[in-house]
C-alpha positions, 0 to 999 in steps of 0.5 A, a space after each residue: 500499499 503506498 504511502 502519499 504525503 504531501 505538504 499543506 498548502 496555505 493560500 493568502 491569509 486564510 489558505 487553503 488546508 485540505 491535506 494529503 497525507 501518509 500513515 503508519 504503526 503501535 499498541 492495545 487498549 479494550 476494544 470498543 463494540 459498534 451499534 448498528 443503524 438500529 442501535 442493535 450491538 455489533 461486534 464489529 469492534 476498534 481499538 487504540 493504544 496510549 499514544 505515549 509522545 516521546 522527547 525529541 531533538 524537536 518537540 515530541 513525537 509518538 505513534 498510536 496503534 488502530 486495529 479494526 475487526 470487522 464482523 460484517 457479512 459483506 465486504 463494506 467501505 470503511 472511512 476513519 475520523 481521527 480527534 486530535 488530542 492536541 492541536 496540529 498534532 496529527 502527522 499521518 496514518 497509513 491509510 489508502 486513500 487520502 485524507 481532509 481535515 475537518 474543523 471542530 466548532 469551539 476549539 483547534 483540535 482537527 477532525 482527519 476523515 480518511 477513507 481507506 480501502 473495503 474492508 471483507 467479511 471477518 477481517 482483521 486491519 491495523 493502522 499506525 497514526 502519527 503525531 507531532 508537537 512542536 513544543 519544548 520538552 520538559 523535565 517533568 510528564 505530562 499529560 493532554 487531554 487525548 483524541 479518539 478514532 472513529 470507524 465506519 462502515 458502510 453496508 446494508 447494516 452500517 456500523 459506527 464505532 468510537 474509541 478513545 486515546 490517552 496522550 502522555 508527554 514522557 519527560 527528558 529524564 524518562 518518566 511517566 509519572 505525576 503528569 502535569 496537564 500540557 497547556 498549549 498557546 492559543 495565539 501566535 507571538 511571531 515577529 518579523 524583521 527587514 532590512 534595507 534592499 539595493 536593486 542593482 540594474 542588470 544587463 537587460 537595464 532591468 534592476 534586481 534586489 533582494 530583502 533580507 527578513 528575519 522570522 521569529 515564532 515564540 509560544 508552541 501556538 499550532 500553525 500549519 506554517 508562516 507566510 510572508 506578504 510584501 507590499 511594494 512601491 509602484 514599478 517594484 515586484 516580488 520575484 521570489 523568496 530564497 531558500 525557495 519556497 512556494 509563493 502566490 504572489 504577493 505572498 510567499 511561505 516562509 521556507 522550512 515549515 513549522 517552527 518550535 518555540 524561540 526559533 528564528 530563521 533568516 531569508 531574503 524576498 527577491 524583488 525588481 523593477 523594470 527596465 527603464 526605472 530611474 536610479 535612485 529611492 524608489 520607495 518605501 516597502 512593508 513586509 506582514 507575517 501571518 500565521 494560519 493555521 486549517 482556514 483561519 488566521 491566529 491572532 498574535 499576541 503583539 500585531 505591532 511586530 507582524 510587520 516590517 518596512 524597508 527601504 529600496 534603492 535602485 543603483 546602476 553598478 554593483 552593491 
């Protein structure tokens, strides 16, 4: 069964967070039986293990096993819905079909809806759910609200089965004892700064230059990446970003994916002016930083440092 794992693509300030994801293996808990459409107890069951998130060099990672025992008498279409134990934590599942994100009312945690190959009568199937939490590792254990998996079969007697799972963060000393509640940030704390841009005349008469930009992300609010919006004077255009990342002008993704708390990255916006532009001061540009999670732009604790102005100058010779 192939593994599919493509990046989420965010577009503009709000973005499109429909994601095609990957999937993986794990432990065991008590199985939960399903209820048929008439409320009768069925033997079909789902078992999800306990999720233990292990400290790594970059946040926490962990996997949980999922076992489905189907007791229907005919082949049925199968679908899975995974409720994240921590907002933004879902990483992958080794499902047969793509997965898509869905919002949960009133909270940042999401439901991930996945298709799967049809399941045969009497079949027992196993999956692995992978999770990652980009937060600073602690010297004490923590616990989260936990997640859930709902399995649905579509046959002549449909069944819906749900099982929840506990979630623990192992301490950096290896302990799971006396866990403290994990409290995730719900507001971002991001900062952008920018330096002056000098555009140099090229052989064809046009001008090219770079705007040095630094982005810092504090806190552990969930995010699907950060975006830079360039607001430029007339005649000056955004051409891309270095290191290379997705750009849908005048927007560019911040290269490197999601941030750890306290992580800082430097990059350059590539800008140009057309041939015939007079050398000298071309005006002032602004770069605005946006943090996107699913279909929303999260609020920041200090929006004043989410924008930075910079001067733009055109010169005939080398800068």
